[in-house]
C-alpha positions in Angstrom: -1.8 -19.1 -10.6 -5.3 -17.6 -11.4 -6.8 -20.3 -9.6 -5.5 -20.3 -6.8 -6.0 -16.1 -6.5 -9.9 -16.5 -8.2 -10.2 -19.7 -4.8 -8.9 -16.6 -2.6 -10.9 -13.8 -4.1 -13.6 -16.2 -3.3 -12.9 -17.2 0.4 -12.2 -13.4 0.5 -15.8 -12.0 -0.9 -17.6 -14.8 1.0 -17.4 -12.7 4.6 -13.5 -11.9 5.4 -13.3 -8.7 3.0 -14.4 -5.8 3.1 -18.0 -5.3 0.8 -17.1 -3.1 -2.2 -16.7 1.0 -1.4 -17.0 0.7 2.0 -14.3 3.3 1.9 -15.2 6.6 0.0 -11.8 6.8 -3.0 -10.1 10.1 -2.2 -10.8 13.5 -4.0 -8.7 15.8 -5.6 -6.0 17.6 -3.2 -7.1 15.5 -0.6 -3.6 14.9 2.0 -4.0 11.5 3.7 -2.0 10.7 7.2 -1.4 7.4 7.6 -1.3 6.7 11.4 0.7 3.9 13.0 3.3 2.0 14.5 5.8 -0.1 12.8 3.5 -1.9 10.0 3.2 1.2 8.7 6.2 3.1 9.9 8.5 0.4 8.1 5.7 -0.2 5.5 4.7 0.1 1.8 1.1 -0.3 1.9 0.2 3.4 1.9 2.7 3.7 -1.1 1.5 1.4 -2.7 -2.5 2.7 -2.6 -0.2 6.3 -3.5 1.1 4.6 -6.5 -2.4 3.4 -7.9 -3.2 6.5 -7.3 -0.7 8.4 -9.5 -1.2 6.3 -12.3 -5.1 5.2 -12.2 -5.8 9.5 -11.8 -2.8 11.5 -13.2 -4.4 14.2 -13.2 -5.9 14.0 -9.2 -3.2 16.1 -7.0 -3.2 14.0 -3.2 -0.6 14.1 -1.3 0.0 11.1 1.5 2.0 10.7 4.7 3.3 7.9 6.6 3.1 8.8 10.7 3.5 5.9 12.1 6.7 5.7 14.2 7.9 1.5 15.4 7.1 0.1 18.4 4.1 2.1 19.4 1.2 1.8 21.2 -1.6 3.9 20.6 -1.1 6.1 24.2 2.6 6.4 21.7 0.3 7.6 19.3 -2.4 10.1 21.5 1.0 12.0 22.7 1.9 12.4 19.6 -1.3 13.3 17.5 -0.5 17.6 17.7 3.3 17.1 16.9 3.5 14.4 14.3 0.3 13.9 13.0 -2.5 16.3 12.8 0.4 18.8 12.0 0.3 17.0 8.7 -2.9 18.6 8.3 -4.7 15.7 7.2 -8.1 15.8 4.9 -8.4 12.1 5.4 -6.4 10.1 8.0 -6.3 6.3 8.9 -5.4 5.0 12.5 -4.3 1.7 13.5 -2.4 0.1 16.0 -2.7 -3.3 18.3 0.1 -5.2 17.4 2.2 -3.7 20.2 -0.3 -2.2 22.2 -1.4 -6.4 22.7 2.0 -7.9 24.0 4.4 -10.0 22.8 6.5 -12.9 25.0 4.1 -13.6 28.1 1.9 -15.0 26.3 3.7 -18.5 26.4 4.4 -17.0 30.0 2.5 -18.7 33.2 -0.7 -17.0 32.6 -1.4 -15.6 29.1 -5.5 -15.3 29.1 -4.2 -12.8 32.0 -1.8 -11.2 30.7 -3.7 -10.7 27.4 -6.7 -9.5 29.3 -4.6 -7.1 31.0 -3.1 -5.6 27.3 -6.6 -5.3 26.3 -7.8 -3.6 29.0 -5.0 -0.9 28.7 -4.9 -0.9 25.2 -8.8 0.3 25.0 -8.4 3.1 27.7 -5.7 4.9 25.6 -8.0 4.8 22.3 -10.7 6.1 24.7 -8.1 9.3 25.3 -7.1 9.4 21.5 -11.1 9.1 20.4 -11.5 11.8 21.9 -9.6 14.2 20.1 -10.8 12.8 17.0 -13.7 13.2 17.8 -12.9 16.9 17.9 -11.3 17.0 14.4 -13.1 19.1 11.7 -13.2 18.4 8.1 -11.5 15.3 8.8 -12.5 12.1 7.6 -11.3 9.3 9.9 -10.5 5.8 8.7 -9.8 3.1 10.9 -7.9 0.0 10.5 -7.7 -3.1 11.6 -4.3 -3.9 12.2 -2.3 -6.9 10.0 -2.4 -9.9 12.2 0.3 -11.5 14.4 0.9 -15.0 12.1 0.6 -17.8 15.1 0.3 -20.7 12.4 3.2 -20.8 9.8 6.1 -23.1 11.0 9.3 -20.6 11.2 12.3 -22.8 12.4 13.8 -20.9 15.4 10.7 -18.7 15.8 8.0 -20.4 18.4 5.1 -18.8 18.1 2.6 -16.2 20.8 -0.5 -18.6 20.9 -3.4 -16.2 22.2 -2.3 -13.1 21.2 -3.6 -12.2 17.8 -7.2 -13.1 19.1 -6.4 -10.6 21.3 -5.9 -8.5 18.3 -9.0 -9.2 16.9 -10.7 -7.8 20.2 -8.8 -4.8 19.4 -10.5 -4.4 15.9 -13.8 -4.6 16.9 -13.5 -2.0 19.6 -11.5 0.1 16.3 -14.8 -1.3 14.4 -17.7 -0.1 16.9 -15.7 3.4 17.8 -16.2 3.5 14.0 -19.7 2.8 13.6 -20.8 5.3 16.6 -19.0 7.8 15.0 -19.8 7.3 11.6 -15.8 7.2 10.7 -14.8 4.7 7.9 -13.7 1.0 8.7 -11.2 -1.6 7.1 -9.8 -4.8 8.5 -6.6 -6.4 7.8 -6.6 -8.8 10.2 -9.6 -11.5 9.2 -8.5 -10.8 5.6 -4.5 -12.2 6.0 -5.2 -14.6 8.2 -7.2 -16.5 5.5 -4.5 -15.3 3.0 -2.9 -17.2 5.2 -4.7 -20.2 5.6 -4.8 -20.9 2.0 -1.3 -20.7 1.5 -0.6 -23.3 4.8 -2.5 -25.6 4.0 -0.1 -26.1 0.2 3.5 -24.7 2.1 3.1 -24.1 5.6 5.8 -22.4 6.5 4.0 -19.8 4.3 3.6 -16.4 5.9 3.1 -12.9 4.7 5.7 -11.5 7.5 9.0 -11.5 7.3 9.7 -14.1 9.5 8.8 -12.6 12.5 5.5 -13.3 12.3 4.9 -9.5 12.9 5.9 -7.5 9.9 4.3 -8.0 6.5 6.7 -8.1 3.7 5.9 -6.2 0.4 3.8 -8.9 -0.5 2.1 -8.9 2.2 2.2 -4.9 1.9 0.2 -5.1 -1.5 -2.4 -7.7 -0.3 -3.0 -4.8 2.9 -3.2 -2.3 -0.5 -5.2 -3.8 -3.0 -8.0 -4.9 0.2 -7.4 -0.8 1.3 -8.6 0.3 -2.9 -11.1 -2.3 -3.3 -12.3 -1.4 0.2 -13.0 2.4 -2.4 -14.7 0.4 -5.0 -12.0 0.2 -7.9 -12.7 -4.0 -8.1 -13.9 -4.0 -11.6 -12.2 -0.3 -12.6 -10.4 -0.9 -15.9 -7.6 0.9 -16.8 -8.9 0.9 -20.7 -10.8 -1.4 -22.5 -10.3 -0.9 -26.1 -12.4 -3.5 -28.2 -12.1 -3.3 -32.2 -14.3 -4.9 -35.0 -11.3 -5.1 -37.9 -13.5 -6.5 -40.6 -15.7 -3.6 -40.7 -13.4 -1.4 -39.4 -14.8 0.3 -35.9 -14.3 1.1 -32.3 -16.7 -1.1 -30.4 -15.4 0.3 -26.9 -13.0 3.0 -25.5 -13.9 2.9 -22.2 -10.9 4.8 -19.9 -9.5 6.2 -23.0 -9.9 7.6 -26.8 -9.1 5.7 -30.0 -8.7 7.8 -33.5 -7.3 7.0 -36.6 -8.0 3.9 -36.9 -6.9 2.3 -40.8 -7.5 -0.8 -42.0 -4.6 -1.4 -44.8 -4.4 -5.0 -46.0 -4.6 -6.9 -44.1 -3.3 -4.9 -41.4 -4.7 -2.1 -38.8 -3.5 0.5 -37.1 -5.5 3.3 -34.9 -4.1 5.9 -32.0 -4.4 5.5 -28.4 -4.9 7.9 -25.8 -5.2 6.5 -22.6 -6.7 8.2 -19.8 -4.7 6.2 -16.8 -1.5 4.2 -16.7 -0.9 0.6 -15.5 0.1 -0.3 -12.8 3.5 -1.3 -12.4 4.5 -4.0 -9.6 8.0 -3.8 -8.1 9.8 -7.2 -8.2 12.7 -6.0 -5.8 12.4 -6.2 -2.3 12.2 -3.3 -0.5 12.5 -2.0 3.3 14.7 -3.4 6.5 14.7 -6.9 6.7 12.0 -7.6 3.3 12.4 -10.2 1.5 10.1 -10.4 -1.5 9.2 -7.7 -3.9 5.2 -6.2 -4.3 4.9 -8.3 -7.5 4.4 -11.4 -5.6 1.0 -10.2 -4.2 -0.4 -11.3 -8.1 0.0 -14.7 -6.3 -2.3 -14.3 -3.8 -5.2 -12.1 -4.5 -6.8 -11.2 -7.8 -5.3 -7.0 -7.9 -4.1 -7.7 -12.0 -7.6 -9.3 -12.5 -9.9 -6.9 -10.5 -7.6 -3.5 -10.9 -5.1 -3.8 -13.7 -6.4 -4.3 -16.7 -5.3 -2.6 -20.0 -7.1 -4.5 -22.5 -7.0 -4.9 -26.2 -9.7 -6.4 -28.1 -9.8 -7.2 -32.1 -12.3 -9.2 -33.7 -12.3 -10.1 -37.3 -8.8 -11.3 -37.8 -7.2 -14.5 -39.4 -4.3 -15.9 -38.7 -1.8 -14.3 -36.3 -0.3 -10.7 -36.2 2.7 -8.8 -33.8 1.5 -5.9 -31.9 3.5 -3.0 -31.8 3.2 0.0 -30.2 5.5 3.5 -31.0 7.3 1.2 -33.4 8.2 -1.5 -31.3 6.9 -5.2 -31.4 5.6 -6.6 -27.2 4.2 -9.6 -29.1 2.9 -12.0 -31.7 -0.5 -13.1 -31.1 -3.3 -15.1 -32.8 -6.7 -14.2 -34.1 -8.4 -16.3 -31.7 -6.3 -14.2 -28.6 -6.8 -11.3 -30.0 -10.7 -11.8 -30.4 -10.4 -12.7 -26.6 -8.2 -10.0 -25.7 -5.2 -9.3 -24.3 -4.4 -7.5 -20.8 -1.8 -5.2 -21.8 -1.2 -4.6 -17.9 0.3 -7.5 -17.9 3.4 -6.8 -20.4 5.8 -4.6 -18.8 8.0 -3.4 -22.0 5.4 -1.7 -23.7 6.0 2.3 -23.7 2.9 3.3 -20.9 4.2 0.3 -18.4 8.1 1.7 -18.8 6.0 5.1 -18.2 4.6 3.8 -14.9 7.8 2.2 -13.6 9.4 5.0 -14.2 6.5 6.4 -11.9 7.4 3.5 -9.2 11.1 4.9 -8.9 10.5 7.9 -8.5 7.7 7.0 -5.6 10.2 4.7 -4.1 12.8 7.0 -3.8 10.3 9.3 -2.1 9.5 7.2 0.1 13.2 6.4 1.2 13.2 10.0 2.1 9.8 10.1 4.0 11.3 7.3 6.1 14.1 9.1 7.4 11.8 11.3 8.3 10.2 8.6 10.4 13.1 7.6 11.7 14.3 11.1 12.9 10.7 11.3 14.5 11.0 7.9 16.4 13.9 9.8 18.4 12.1 12.7 18.8 8.7 10.9 20.6 9.6 7.7 21.5 13.0 9.6 23.5 13.5 13.1 23.3 10.1 14.1 25.0 10.3 11.2 27.6 13.6 13.7 28.5 11.8 16.6 28.0 13.9 17.2 24.8 11.4 17.4 21.8 12.8 19.1 18.8 15.4 21.1 21.7 18.1 19.4 18.8 20.8 21.3 20.5 24.2 19.7 22.3 22.5 18.8 25.3 20.0 16.4 23.3 23.3 14.8 21.5 24.9 14.5 24.9 22.0 12.1 27.0 21.6 10.4 23.3 25.3 9.3 23.6 24.8 9.3 27.5 21.7 6.6 26.5 22.9 4.9 23.5 24.3 1.9 24.8 21.2 1.3 26.6 18.4 1.6 23.6 19.8 -0.2 20.7 17.2 1.7 19.0 18.9 4.9 19.7 22.2 4.0 18.9 20.6 2.9 15.4 19.0 6.0 14.9 22.0 7.8 16.2 23.2 8.7 12.4 20.5 10.1 10.8 19.6 11.8 13.7 23.0 13.8 13.3 21.7 14.6 10.5 18.2 16.0 10.4 18.4 17.1 13.4 19.8 20.8 11.6 16.6 22.8 10.4 18.6 23.4 6.7 19.1 19.3 6.2 15.4 19.0 6.8 14.8 21.8 4.6 17.0 19.9 1.8 15.5 17.4 2.4 12.3 18.0 2.6 12.3 20.0 -0.7 14.1 16.7 -2.3 10.9 15.2 -1.8 8.8 17.4 -2.8 10.7 17.4 -6.2 10.5 13.9 -6.4 6.8 14.1 -6.3 6.8 17.0 -8.5 8.7 15.0 -11.4 5.8 11.9 -10.3 2.9 14.6 -11.4 5.0 15.7 -14.2 6.0 12.4 -16.1 2.1 10.6 -14.9 0.1 11.5 -17.5 -0.8 9.4 -20.5 0.4 10.5 -24.2 -1.0 9.5 -27.5 0.2 6.0 -28.5 0.0 4.0 -31.6 -1.0 0.7 -31.7 -0.6 -1.3 -34.8 -0.7 -5.1 -35.9 0.6 -6.7 -38.7 -0.3 -9.9 -40.3 2.6 -12.4 -40.0 
């Protein structure tokens, strides 16, 4: 598994992945808004990025906001900039589009080249309107994100690929990068690296896809790959959770990176010390979350070297002989030989350590937060992709409901979102849900602080 990950890492670093720190890390107090389509709206990449900051920088107060709406193009995003995006008061704004802009079924029609060219030009013209608004932002960092790809190469039963669509999407990525370069904005491309992941995996399994099978929407593991690429572009490769190195023979602490080691004691052949880390390990969810998702976030560890590069909580103890049980806060977490301990063990890969369990609680709270935010994104879809076109933006009155019920038989998405809208149309309900979301965030920042752990090594 790790061999595959390292081979892929080498391929990515050879030219498709962004070089180190092309995007500045977020700062304390940043408000990061992710503008996009359904891949952002129903996806997790932004939530996984925030989870990294929640666990790696527990003292950093950040807010991140999903501003995706399903089915949207650059033109639709332009229309809701003020009400749905700038109203969130971003200090950092990420912008991604292209999947819907480039169209669908006509790529398998009579004149796919002409269709692709027309959609490309329309996308470019819509973006130029948005670009003017972005130029006028004061004190906001803009990060252009090249869209995750349309998967043309996977063999998916019952789903004929749209040949040539992703090539048009890549042209959109090119003008996004040109715009970023011209304005001094930051840029990252998801398209080429994810195509490379697919190419590598499909050489072994032709049915492999990072999407949920529709060739469009990345599954949870695909979103974690996207989060990995973003964090890598922020320069976090090689940044460890902690690095503990001890010479047991001499009773000395050789290294205590991103942590504090105290009260080191030797008693016979055993050893103990107190460990206070500055960070928590990054928890990887094994359960699929989100509409249509089938794979958990943790599957991404098979595809990219996130664990090896960004999730190492290393315990290295030299000068031992024999086998040792390792206990943290009195709980046995495993047994290793002196040779294995001298090489180092990655505590972040052991899910039953107290610190990993602490991080899991943060992860679950973040997932609850994501679910509430998704309700608000469905409400936003009703406002900006339905009511706005009927002159009823934010009306939330009897007439709006009558129009909704009259049109829902013609538009399946209106029917799907009706129940959620019928609740959130009421200000008191929205206020209560917003407070619930804020309470979850406050709880995350209460429980994400590392605490002193007692580590013991007992000779077996």
